[in-house]
N, C-alpha and C positions, 0 to 999 in steps of 0.2 A: 089220696090214689092211689091204688096196686103199681108196684114196681114188676113194671113190664118185664124184667128180666130171670124178675122171681116167680112170677104163672108162666112164663113160655118153658123154662128151666123142670120146674116141675109136671107140665102134663107131659112134657117128653120124654124126661126118666120114668114117668110111673106108663109110658107108652110102651118104652122099653122093656122093663121089668115083669110087662104083663107079655111079654111076648107078642106081640102086634107085628103083623106083616104091613108091607104098605107094600104098595109096586100101581106101575104104572109104563105105560108102552103096550107093542106085541112081542112075544117072547120072538114069535114068528121072525119078526126082522133081525133077528138074535146071524151072526155070522157063524156058529156054533150050537149047537145042542146046548143047553144049558148045563145038564149036568157033565159038558166039556168047564165052562167054564168060568165054572164055581173053581174049577183043581188049576186052572190054567196057572205056568211056569214060564221059566225062562226056556226049557223043554218040550215047550208045548209045537204042535208044527203046525206052523205060520206067525209064531214070535218073531217079530228083528229086533224090538229093545228096549227094555226094563226101564222105566221112570225111578228112582228109589227115593228121591227125595219129601214127598210128599208126605204130609203126618198123619193125611189119614189113612188113604191109602196109597197102593201102591197103582201103577199106569201101566198096560201091556199094549206095546203097537203092534197089534194081531191084522195081516194080510192075508185075504181069504179071496177067491175069487177075481184076483185084480184091485179089488177093493179096499183100503186099508181103515183099520178100527180102532179105538181106543179102548179098552175093555179098566177097567178101574174096578178093583178089587178092593176092598175094605182093607185095612188091618186088624189084628183081631182086639186089639186096642189104642186109641188115637194118642199118640206122643203129646199134646197138646192136652194136658193132662191138670182137666178141670171139666163142669159139668155144660161146660157150652163146647171141649174139646170131646166129650165122653158122647153128646150130641149129634155133632154134627154131620156125620150119616146121613142117618134122620133127615135132618134139617134140610142138609142139601136135596134129597131125594123129595122132600112135599118143596122148595121153593120151583125143582126145574118140572113139576107136577102142575104148580099155580100156571106159569110162564105158558105151558104149552095149552092150557084148559082157554089164555087169555089171546094166545097167537090162534085160538079156533074160531072168535068174535070177532077176527079179523087187527089187534096189537100186533106193530111190528116191533121185534127186540131186537134193534143192530147189533150186531156183535157180540150177540149170547147162543154159544156153543146149546145145538139139538138134541137130546140123547131118544135113541131109539126105547130104548128099554130099562129100566131099573128096577132091583128088588132090594130091598130092607136086608131082609135073612138070607138072603145067597149073597149078601154085600155087594153087586154089584149092578158096575152104569154101565152104558154100552152107548156109543157115541160113534158119530165120523173124525177120523183119525185128523185132526189139523197139522200141516205140514206145514210149521213155523217155528222162529226161537221164541223165547224170552226176551223181554224188551231190556238192554241194559242203556241207551240214550235216548233223550226222548229230542221229536219234533214237530212241528205244528200239525205236521198231520195225525200221529200218534195222539196227541195230547185231548185234540178236537173227538176223532174216536174213544179215545174214553170214558172225556164228556160227556160226549153225547150215549155212550152206555151207560153210564150212572146213572143220570137228566131222565131218561126209558124209563130206566126201573123204579128212581123217587119216583115222579109220575105216576106210576101205577100201583105204588105202595108195596117197593118193596127197596128195604137201606141194607146198604153190604157193604159191609165194615172190615172186609177183607182184600183191600187191590195189591196184596205183593206181588213182587218179580214171577214169582212162580206159578201165580194164578195168570199171568197174561200173553198171549201169545199172538205174536205179529205175523202173517205170514206172505210180507213181503206191500197186501195192497189193505189189509184189514186188522184191528186186533183183534183181539177172540177173549172173551169171561168163559169158565167153565166149571170152577168150582164155587162150591154159593151155599159150604157150610156154615158159612158164619154170613147167611140173608137173612135179613127179618122182617117179617109184616109191621107196615105200618098205615097210619093213614093219613094221605101225606096234605089233604085238607084243614085236620086238625092236627097235626103232633108234629114237629121236627125230628125228630128220629124214636129211636125203640127204648132209648137210655131212659131211668126212672119213669118217670108218668109219662114219658113222650114229653113232656116240655117245660120239664125242669134241670134240665142238661146239656145248655144249646150251645156248646162250643163243638160239640160234631155234629156234620153234616159233608156232603158230598166230597167238594173241594177240600175239604181237612181232612174225610177218611185216602181219597187217591196220593194226597199230601204225606201225610203221615206214614201209611204202609207201603210207598212206592218215591216218590217221589222226590222225597228230602234225603235222600239216601243215594240216589243219581247228584243231587245240589252238591252234597257234602263232597261228592268224590269230583265233581270241575270245581269244585270250591277250595281242594285238598292238589288237582295235579294242575286247574290251570289257574287257579288265586281267583277273589271277592269278585272282583270286575265281571270275570265270568262267568261266576255265579250269580252275578245280579242282571245279569243280561238275560239267561236262562230263568228265573227265575220270573221276572215279567214280564215273558214268551207264555209261562204256566196265567199267568194272572190274568190279561187280556183274555187267552181263550177262556180263561174263568167264568170273567166277565161277562162274555157271549153268550156261554150257555148256561150262570143263569140271569140274564135275562128272559131266554127264553123259557126256564122253569117259571118265575115267576111270575110271563105270560101265560104260562099254560097254568099253574092254578088260581089266579086271580081269573080265569075264565072260566073256572069250575066250581066258583064260587067255594073258595081258601077264608080261613078266619084271620082277622087283620092282625093277629100276634103273630102266626106265622109268614106272613109277606113283610110286615115291619120286621122280622129276624131278619131274613132275607134281602130286602134292601138294604138292611143296616152293614149286613158280611161285606156290601157291594161297597159301599159307602166308603167304608175302610180301602179295600183295596181302592179303589180310584184317589185317593186321597195320598195312598204309600205312590202311583203310578207318576202320579205326578208331584211330585217332591218325594219327602222320606221314604225313598224306596228300600234305605238302607238298617230303619229304624222298623220297617215292617217285615222284612225278610228276618233281624234279628226276631220279632217274635215271634212269628209263625216255623225258624224253624226249630227256636226253644221249646215249642209248642209241639211241634213233631217228633223230635229225638225223645222229650220227656215223654210222651204220650206214647212212642215203640218202643222204649224201655221196660215205659208200667205193662204193657201188650205182652212183652218176651219174660221178662220175670213172673209176670201174671204164670201164662203157662208156661213156663220153665222154658223154654225153646227160645232158650240165647243162641248167637252168631257172632262172626269176628265183626259181620255190621253194626250189631247189638253194643260190643263195647267201643269201635270205632264213632259211636252214634253218643258215645257215654265220653271218651271223649273231647266230642267235641262242646259239649254242658260245663264241663267241668274247664275248657278252654275259656267260653267265654262267659261260666262267673270268675276269672280270676280277668280280662283284657275289658269286660260291659257289665260289671257288675249293676256299677249305677243306671244304665241307661234300662240294662232288665228290669228292674225296680221301675223306673219312672216310665217306661213304656205300658206297667202291665202286664208283662210277660212272665212273672210268677202268682204262682197261686197263691193262695191263701197261708196255707204252710210255709213253705218256701220263701216266701216276702215276710215272715215274723223271725226269719234268720240273718245273720248278718252273713259276709262274705266267706272268714273262716268255717264260718258252724255251715251252712250251705256248700262249701266246697267240700268238709267233711261228709257229709250225708252222701253226695253223688261219687265219693270216691266207696262209700261201704255198699251204694247201691253195685257200682262196675263190679267191685271184689263176688260178688253176690250173682251178678250175671258172669262172671268166670269160669264161675264153681255149675253153674248151672248147663255151661257150653262143654261143662267137661265130665257132664252127667250126674253132680253131686247134687243131693238136695239140701 
């Protein structure tokens, strides 16, 4: 079977190479004429704030006529230096258009921003401004809302890979997702995700993505500042919320005739959580923390987007090797390549990866 990533990347890169345009929405809904918006800058009349942290685009807070808008202007070159980065802006526009088309049929997407207009060639996405903050601490309400948003996306055939903190805002009542450069289409009734052929890389799923790209950075901070017991308590809440969400997901997919291997896969994941919550939660925490920190390190190294958090994750991995190497092997946390190494060799491997992450953090390839 074809590799889904290769097929998607090849098609999207060819589309960009042809100079194709992709537009959705109504330009008359824009707060200013397009010729002004394409050249928006900090000095443009009405600009109140500029967010520079995005790897794909800058975001301008624009106030016009008493309303505030988010004007997303694509960078000339995405800072994520791989094919997914190169195609991320096109991908985001396509996902927004597809979600909008489903909304027109009555499907509700809680917590998903609804742009008014977007153009690939003009490098613009115009949306209502969300007066919120990035989430650094998680409680039950926030966890329930991010899992609900992700679950509804999954049920409708959208697999979001990047739930990082920069892509999640909280307005005090609702959590919002707004950046879909790394969200890809799949068939939730027949496929697990968009990796490999859709069914041969089962380690990627909704909870894993939320944990890997977001929650385990928070849990690492809790563990560092408040201790392991506090981290385990927070981790328990995450899994309790995830279990409820996956119960709804399984029921929805089963009711729509999902293939048995998809249902068995999801049920197997929830059984592992239930066993951990009933007993050895510290072992479950160790296994999933290793998975999340390692995968996030891989993501950052692949995209050359390493940060101070990347280094802290690496330090956790190194500490786990020294402290819990035997348990990591016993619980199956290590992949085949890592499991083949003795502790000293494994430690050397991750010290080398940390050095590489440090070079990328300072912009050295």
